[in-house]
N, C-alpha and C positions, 0 to 999 in steps of 0.2 A: 306439537313438541312433546317429547317424552318427559315425564316427571323425573326429577333427580333422585338418586339413591337415598341421600339424607332425608329428603322430604318423605319418600315412601317409607323409610324406616320409622319416622316419627308419626306418620299417619298411614298405618297399614291398609286402611280402607279408602284412602283418598282417591286412588285410581281404580274404579270398579271395572274389573276385567270383563265381566259378563253379567247377564241377568242372574239373580240368585238361583242356585240349584237347591231345591228343597226336598229332593227325592230321598236323601239319606237320613233325614231327621227321624228320630223316634216319634211316632204319631199315636196319640190317644184320642178317642172319639167320645164326645158328649152325646148321650142318647137324647132323642127327640123329647121323650117324656120328662127329661131332667130339667128342662127350661121352665122356670116359674115366672109368670108375669105378676108382679106384686102389687103395685099401686101407681097412681098418678104422681108425677113430680110436681113441685109447687108452681112451675110455669111450663109453657108450651113447647120449648125447644131446648131441652137439656143436652149439653154437649161437653161434659167433663165432670169428673168426680175426684174427690180426695177424702181421705179418712184421717181424723185426728181423735184425740182423747174425748173431745166434746160430741162427736158424732160424724156424720157424713156431709160433706159439702157438695152441692150440685151447682155447676156453672151453666147458666142459661144463655142461649145465643139470641134471644129476642131483642128488640130495640132497646130495652132498659138494661140488659146485661146484668141480671140479678145473680148474686151469689147467695145461695140459700143453705143454711145448716139444718139438717133434719135428723130425726131418730131413724136409723136404717131399719129398725125392726118393724116399724109401722108407717113410715113416711111422714110422721107429724113434724110440722115446721117448728124449729126452735127460734131462729131469728134469720134475718136476711138484710142485704143492702144492695144498692146498685153500684156498679164499678165505673168510676170516672175515667174517661179517656179510652175506653174499650169500644171497638167496633166489631160486632159479631164474634163473641167470645168462643174459644175452643180450648178447653183444658184449663185446670186450676191446680195450683200446688201451694199449700199453706206452709210457710217457712218462718216460724216465729211471728213477728209482728208484720210480716210482709206476705201478701198473696201474689204469686206470679201467674199471669193470665196470658194466653195466646189471643191476640187481637187479630183475627183472621184476615179481614179484608182491607186493613191498612198495613198488614204485614209487619206488625210490631209485637214485641213482648212488653207487657205492661206490668209494673210493680205498683200495687195499691196497698193501703193500710188494711191488714187482715181483719180489723175490728170495725172499720167504717166504710171501706171501699174508696177512700179518698186517694187521688193520684199521688204517687211518690216519684216515679220515674218512667220514662219510655226508652226502649232499646230496639235497635234493628234486629232482624231475624236472619241468621245465616241460612243461606239456601232458599230464601223466599223467592217466589216467582210464579211462572205459569206451569200448571200441572199438564203433563203430557201422557200419551199412551204409547205402549210398545206392542209388538206382535204377540208377546207372551202374556199380556194382561187379560184377566178374566173379565166378564161383563160386570158392570156396576150393579150392586144389590140395592133393592128398595124394600122398605119395611112391609111386613104383612100385618101390622097393627093399624087400627083406625086411630086417627089423631084424637088425643084426649081433650083438646081444646079447639075453639074456632081458629081459623087461619090467622097467623100473625103477619101484620103488614111489614114490608121490608124497611130497613132503617133509611132515613133521609140521606140524599147524596151529600158527600163532603165536598165543599168548594175546592176546585183544582184537582179532583180525583176523577180519572176516566170512569165512565159509567157503562160503557159498551164493551163488547168483546166476550168471547166464550171463556169459560173457566177451565174446562177439561178438553185438552187437545186444541192447541191454538189454531192450527190450520189456516185457511184463507181468511183474511180479514177484509173489511170493507175498504174499497179503494180510496175512500176519503179519510181513512184513519191516519192520524198523525202520531199516535203512540200505540204500543201494544196493549193487550189486556192487563189490568192491574195485577192479576194473579192472587196468590194466597200465601199464608205463612204458617206459623206454628199451630199444631193440632193437639199437642200434649206437652206437659212439663212435669218432670220428676226432680226432686231435690235430694242431693247426697252431700252434706257438708257445704263446701263452697262451690260445688258443681251443680249445674242444671243439665238435665238430660232432656233434649227438646226434639220431638218428632216433627219433621217438616216434609209434607207430601210432595211438593214440587221437586225437592232434591232427592226424594226417596231415601232419606237418611235421618239418622238420629245424631244430633250434634251434642257433644259434651262441652259445656261452656263454663269457664271460671266466672262466677257471678260478680266478682270484684273487679276484674280487668276486662271482662267481655272478650277474652281470647279463647278461641276454640282449642280444646285440649285433645280431642279425638273425634272421630265420626264413624258411624256404623251404618252399613247398608240395611235397609228395611226389607222385609220379605216380599212386599208388593207395592202397588202404586197408591194405596189409600190407607196409610197408617193413621190410627186414631189414638185412643188413650193407652196408657201403660200402667203397670202396677208392679211394685217390688214384690218378689216372691218370698223374701224372708226379712227378718228384722235387721240382719247384718248388711242388707242391700248389696249382696254379691251378685245377684241375678235379678232380672226383671222380665215380666211378660209384656210383650208389645203386640197390640191387636192390629189386624188389617180388616177393614170393614167389608171389602169385596171378596177377599179370600175366606171371610167368615171364620177366622181362626186367631189364636194367640200363639206367639212364638217366644220361646224362652231364650234370652240373651245373657251372656256373661257381661257383667257391667264394666269389666276392665278391657276385654278384648272385643266385645260385640258379637262374638261367635254364637250362632244359633245352635241349640242342641235338641230342641224338642218342639213339636207342634201339637197344639190342643185344638181339635177341629170341632166346631159347633155343627149341629144338624142343619140341613138345608131349609127347614121351616122356622128357624129361629129369627127373632127380630135382628135389626142391624146394630152392630156395636158402635157406640159413640163414646160415652164415658165408661170407664171400667176401673174397679178397685176391689182388692181382696178384703173381706171382713168375715171373721168367725168361720173360716173354712169354705166360704162361698165367694165366687166372683160375681160382684154386683155390676150391672151394666145399665146404662140408659140408652134407649133409642131416642132419636131427636124429634119424636112426635108426642112426647109428654108421658112416657112410661118408664118405670124401673123394672128390670127383670134380673134374674140371677140363676146360677147353677152351682151345685156343689162341686168343688174341685175333686177330680178323680184321684184315688190313692196311688 
């Protein structure tokens, strides 16, 4: 059934007519030698960054789900806490006394106290579900860095939650399966006043949510199938850079319309983008094997 005209007028990206055409974007390339691997992160599986006046927050996806505040100049730990109610964190956004966190594998968005990590509220994630592939998708990227820490054991199963089934490309399931794979949820959150910008890979979309009513105000198509962290490009928050880990690139979006205008392409030998935030003219990134890396933003 076709979407009605009023709906399409309110949500111009609601009906994605086709896979995104990235060929017309202005493209700038980051040179291979411009990538600097800086230091180990406090824990083994960093998967989200945020910057405040205190320093840089690193959200870890390990079983404890540590949020660690560091000095970005040298990686020194300032303080940290574990985040209550989070399962395999992906993305963190500090919003006054609240930290918004993507709880990936129970497909929730969690609000915790930004000083203690204590649970404040749990919310559903628009667009959560099973990641799928299309004929236009590029192969998945894997890191070229050696893990900074010994392997992290997976989190214990949650009662009532399916533990089997593939994550990427649902495809054929076991004939005895009674439910589909659990899927995944939010991978990044940005805050702009009362709005949360939430990147959700299974939907290939960035949802703009009113944090007070939890009503989606708009949605923007992502460049590819594996969106990760995002970063505001200016203090006015008129545009933001959205990363795609498999395309190995950042895409500049208008925060009002979602229109992409620019591509920032990383070299093929760079680590994999997971967390990403701008600080002092550099894009800081964490790979999910325990390392922070950065590159200077091109002029």
